[in-house]
C-alpha positions as CSV (number, residue, x, y, z in Angstrom):
1,M,0.0,0.0,0.0
2,R,1.0,3.6,-0.6
3,R,1.2,6.1,2.3
4,I,-0.4,9.5,1.7
5,T,-1.0,12.6,3.8
6,F,-4.2,14.7,3.3
7,T,-4.7,18.2,4.8
8,S,-8.1,19.1,6.1
9,R,-9.3,22.2,8.0
10,S,-11.4,21.8,11.1
11,T,-14.9,23.3,11.5
12,T,-14.5,23.3,15.3
13,A,-14.0,26.5,17.3
14,G,-11.0,25.1,19.2
15,P,-7.3,25.6,18.6
16,E,-7.3,22.8,16.0
17,S,-9.2,25.1,13.6
18,A,-6.4,27.6,13.3
19,G,-4.4,25.5,10.9
20,G,-4.7,22.6,8.6
21,E,-4.8,19.1,10.1
22,H,-2.9,16.3,8.5
23,L,-4.7,13.0,8.0
24,T,-2.4,10.0,7.3
25,A,-3.9,7.3,5.1
26,Y,-2.9,4.4,2.9
27,Q,-4.1,3.6,-0.6
28,F,-4.0,0.3,-2.5
29,E,-1.6,0.3,-5.4
30,G,-3.9,-1.7,-7.6
31,L,-6.9,0.6,-7.1
32,L,-4.9,3.6,-7.9
33,N,-4.8,2.3,-11.5
34,Y,-8.4,3.2,-11.8
35,P,-8.8,7.0,-11.8
36,E,-12.6,6.7,-11.8
37,T,-12.4,5.7,-8.2
38,S,-11.2,7.4,-5.0
39,H,-10.3,5.7,-1.8
40,A,-8.3,5.8,1.4
41,V,-7.7,3.7,4.5
42,F,-7.3,6.3,7.3
43,T,-5.0,5.8,10.2
44,R,-5.8,7.1,13.7
45,H,-4.1,10.5,13.1
46,G,-5.5,13.8,12.1
47,G,-8.8,14.0,14.1
48,V,-10.1,15.9,17.2
49,S,-11.0,13.0,19.5
50,A,-9.2,12.8,22.8
51,G,-8.0,10.1,25.2
52,M,-8.3,6.5,24.2
53,F,-10.1,7.7,21.0
54,A,-7.2,9.9,19.9
55,S,-7.5,11.2,17.3
56,L,-9.3,10.2,14.1
57,N,-12.0,7.9,15.6
58,L,-14.8,7.5,13.0
59,S,-17.2,5.4,15.1
60,R,-20.1,6.8,17.1
61,S,-20.8,3.6,18.9
62,V,-17.7,3.3,21.1
63,G,-18.5,6.1,23.6
64,D,-16.6,9.0,22.0
65,D,-17.9,12.5,21.9
66,P,-20.5,12.7,19.1
67,G,-19.3,16.2,18.0
68,A,-15.7,14.9,17.7
69,V,-16.8,11.9,15.7
70,A,-18.8,14.1,13.3
71,E,-15.8,16.3,12.8
72,N,-13.6,13.4,12.2
73,N,-15.9,12.0,9.6
74,R,-16.2,15.4,8.0
75,R,-12.4,15.5,7.7
76,A,-12.0,12.0,6.3
77,L,-14.7,12.4,3.7
78,G,-13.5,16.0,2.9
79,A,-10.0,14.6,2.2
80,L,-11.6,12.7,-0.8
81,G,-13.7,15.7,-1.8
82,Y,-17.0,14.6,-0.3
83,R,-19.3,15.9,2.5
84,R,-20.6,13.7,5.4
85,E,-24.2,13.9,4.1
86,Q,-23.1,12.5,0.7
87,S,-21.9,9.2,2.2
88,V,-23.5,5.9,3.3
89,T,-22.3,3.3,5.8
90,A,-23.4,0.2,7.7
91,W,-24.2,-0.7,11.3
92,L,-21.8,-3.7,11.7
93,V,-23.1,-6.9,13.2
94,H,-20.4,-9.5,12.4
95,G,-22.5,-11.4,9.9
96,C,-22.6,-11.9,6.1
97,D,-25.6,-9.8,4.9
98,V,-24.9,-7.3,2.1
99,A,-26.8,-4.1,1.3
100,V,-27.0,-2.6,-2.2
101,M,-26.8,1.2,-1.6
102,T,-28.2,4.0,-3.7
103,H,-28.6,7.8,-3.3
104,D,-32.1,7.0,-1.9
105,D,-30.3,5.7,1.2
106,L,-28.8,9.1,2.1
107,G,-30.0,10.3,5.5
108,R,-31.4,7.0,6.5
109,E,-30.3,4.8,9.4
110,P,-27.5,2.5,8.2
111,P,-28.5,-1.0,7.4
112,K,-27.4,-3.8,9.9
113,V,-25.0,-5.5,7.5
114,D,-21.3,-6.2,7.1
115,A,-20.9,-5.3,3.4
116,V,-22.2,-2.5,1.2
117,V,-22.0,-2.3,-2.6
118,T,-23.0,0.3,-5.2
119,R,-22.8,1.3,-8.8
120,E,-23.8,4.9,-8.1
121,R,-21.3,7.6,-8.7
122,G,-20.6,10.2,-6.1
123,L,-21.9,7.9,-3.3
124,P,-18.9,7.1,-1.0
125,L,-19.1,3.9,1.0
126,S,-17.5,4.1,4.4
127,M,-16.8,1.5,7.1
128,R,-14.9,1.3,10.4
129,F,-12.4,-1.2,11.8
130,A,-10.2,-2.0,14.7
131,D,-8.6,-5.4,13.9
132,C,-11.3,-7.0,11.7
133,A,-10.2,-7.1,8.0
134,P,-11.4,-4.3,5.7
135,I,-12.0,-5.7,2.2
136,V,-12.5,-3.4,-0.9
137,F,-14.0,-4.7,-4.1
138,Y,-14.0,-3.1,-7.5
139,D,-15.4,-4.3,-10.8
140,P,-13.9,-2.1,-13.5
141,V,-16.1,-3.6,-16.2
142,R,-19.5,-3.1,-14.6
143,Q,-18.2,0.0,-12.6
144,A,-19.2,-1.3,-9.2
145,I,-17.6,-1.0,-5.8
146,G,-18.0,-2.7,-2.4
147,V,-16.7,-2.8,1.1
148,A,-16.9,-5.7,3.6
149,H,-16.0,-6.2,7.2
150,A,-14.6,-9.6,8.3
151,G,-13.6,-10.5,11.8
152,W,-13.5,-14.2,12.6
153,R,-17.3,-14.3,12.7
154,G,-17.6,-12.6,9.3
155,A,-15.0,-15.0,7.9
156,A,-16.9,-18.0,9.4
157,A,-20.1,-16.7,7.8
158,N,-18.2,-16.0,4.6
159,V,-19.0,-12.4,4.1
160,V,-16.5,-12.5,1.2
161,E,-18.5,-14.9,-0.9
162,A,-21.7,-13.1,0.0
163,T,-20.3,-9.8,-1.2
164,V,-19.0,-11.2,-4.5
165,Q,-22.4,-12.9,-5.1
166,A,-24.3,-9.7,-4.3
167,M,-22.2,-7.8,-6.9
168,A,-22.9,-10.6,-9.4
169,D,-26.6,-10.6,-8.7
170,A,-27.1,-6.8,-8.5
171,F,-24.6,-5.6,-11.2
172,G,-23.7,-8.6,-13.3
173,S,-20.1,-8.6,-12.0
174,D,-17.9,-11.4,-13.2
175,P,-15.5,-12.3,-10.2
176,R,-12.7,-13.1,-12.7
177,R,-12.6,-9.4,-13.7
178,M,-12.8,-8.1,-10.2
179,W,-10.1,-6.6,-8.0
180,A,-10.1,-6.9,-4.2
181,G,-7.9,-5.4,-1.5
182,I,-7.4,-6.6,2.1
183,G,-6.6,-3.7,4.4
184,P,-4.8,-3.5,7.7
185,A,-6.1,-6.1,10.2
186,I,-4.8,-8.1,13.2
187,G,-2.0,-10.3,12.2
188,V,-1.5,-14.0,13.0
189,E,1.2,-13.3,15.5
190,R,-1.2,-11.3,17.7
191,Y,-4.5,-13.2,17.1
192,E,-4.8,-15.9,19.7
193,V,-8.2,-17.6,19.6
194,R,-10.0,-20.7,20.9
195,P,-9.5,-23.9,18.8
196,D,-13.3,-24.0,18.0
197,I,-12.9,-20.6,16.3
198,V,-10.3,-21.9,14.0
199,E,-12.6,-24.8,13.2
200,Q,-15.5,-22.5,12.4
201,V,-13.4,-20.3,10.0
202,A,-11.8,-23.4,8.4
203,A,-15.2,-24.8,7.6
204,A,-15.8,-21.7,5.5
205,C,-12.5,-21.9,3.6
206,P,-11.1,-24.2,0.9
207,P,-9.8,-27.5,2.3
208,G,-6.2,-27.4,3.2
209,T,-6.1,-23.6,3.9
210,R,-3.4,-22.9,6.5
211,L,-5.2,-20.8,9.0
212,A,-3.6,-21.5,12.4
213,R,-0.2,-21.3,13.9
214,P,0.7,-22.6,17.4
215,G,1.1,-20.0,20.1
216,R,3.6,-20.1,23.0
217,N,1.0,-21.2,25.4
218,G,-0.4,-23.9,23.1
219,R,-3.5,-22.0,21.9
220,P,-3.8,-21.4,18.2
221,H,-3.3,-18.1,16.5
222,L,-5.7,-17.4,13.6
223,D,-4.4,-16.0,10.3
224,L,-7.4,-13.9,9.3
225,A,-5.8,-12.5,6.2
226,A,-5.1,-16.0,4.9
227,A,-8.7,-17.0,5.5
228,V,-10.0,-13.9,3.6
229,T,-7.5,-14.5,0.7
230,A,-8.5,-18.1,0.4
231,Q,-12.2,-17.2,0.3
232,L,-11.5,-14.5,-2.4
233,Q,-9.7,-17.1,-4.4
234,R,-12.5,-19.6,-4.1
235,A,-15.0,-17.0,-5.1
236,G,-13.0,-16.5,-8.3
237,V,-11.8,-13.0,-7.7
238,G,-9.2,-12.3,-10.4
239,T,-6.8,-9.9,-8.6
240,I,-6.1,-9.8,-4.9
241,E,-3.9,-7.2,-3.1
242,A,-3.1,-7.7,0.6
243,S,-1.7,-4.9,2.8
244,G,0.2,-7.2,5.1
245,M,-0.3,-4.7,7.9
246,C,-1.0,-5.8,11.5
247,T,-3.2,-3.4,13.5
248,A,-2.4,-4.9,16.9
249,S,1.4,-4.6,16.3
250,N,1.2,-0.9,15.4
251,T,-1.2,1.0,17.6
252,G,0.8,4.1,16.8
253,E,-1.0,4.1,13.5
254,W,-4.1,1.9,14.0
255,F,-6.8,1.4,16.5
256,S,-6.7,-2.2,17.8
257,H,-9.5,-3.7,19.8
258,R,-7.3,-6.6,20.9
259,A,-4.1,-4.7,21.7
260,E,-6.0,-1.9,23.5
261,N,-8.3,-4.2,25.5
262,G,-11.4,-3.0,23.8
263,L,-11.0,0.6,24.9
264,T,-10.2,2.4,21.6
265,G,-11.7,3.9,18.5
266,R,-12.2,2.8,15.0
267,F,-10.2,3.7,11.9
268,G,-12.1,4.2,8.6
269,L,-12.0,3.1,5.0
270,I,-13.8,5.1,2.3
271,V,-14.2,4.2,-1.4
272,A,-16.2,6.0,-4.1
273,L,-16.9,6.0,-7.8
274,N,-16.1,9.6,-8.8
275,P,-19.0,11.7,-10.3
């Protein structure tokens, strides 16, 4: 992935508003080949949230100040040239349901799903993460985009295959012509889980997928990125790009639910088809 810095001005009345704030983000090399799209995976830097949410927390469900979250989202969307009221998102539930989004969804309560897809231009899709895997989808032939959220529950439910199928059903997307990117997520070295969790995820992956490594205390560690990659491959996705970044190993840049004992914010991913 390519690191990039955006500059955004605050709308708050505090000292932050006096100068431009720098938002650090990453972009997928493969998706940058398609100028008809805009996207960014924002780190935790460049916002106005304080304390354990410092500073670019984009989630309003973790206990952060709502005004700060609103400003953070304004900054992130503004970095890509959009306003908050132009975007749609999801209320994440760790499942595999997918919502097809249109401009008619603007201003409505987010659907309780873990993937959103669209073909509508000028309609940014946003989602929030803190160890679960962000997955971006793009079909350059049918001009369709999608974002999915996969923790171990989402991987066990195979939200990857559900998203690919939803794009095929709604837009006529051919997986062989699709590109997919796996963003920063908890790495296998830091993801200790129960043995039954590995079994549940393995049941949703191709046979023989190497998903677990032994930990120092004998409990397995789950390779979430490997599970998502295997599911993308089985779904027939033609091009896959993985960030290889571990959120739990770098809390200086990313929020991590596991590394920060659940007391943290959420970083955001935004992707849009340009008007």
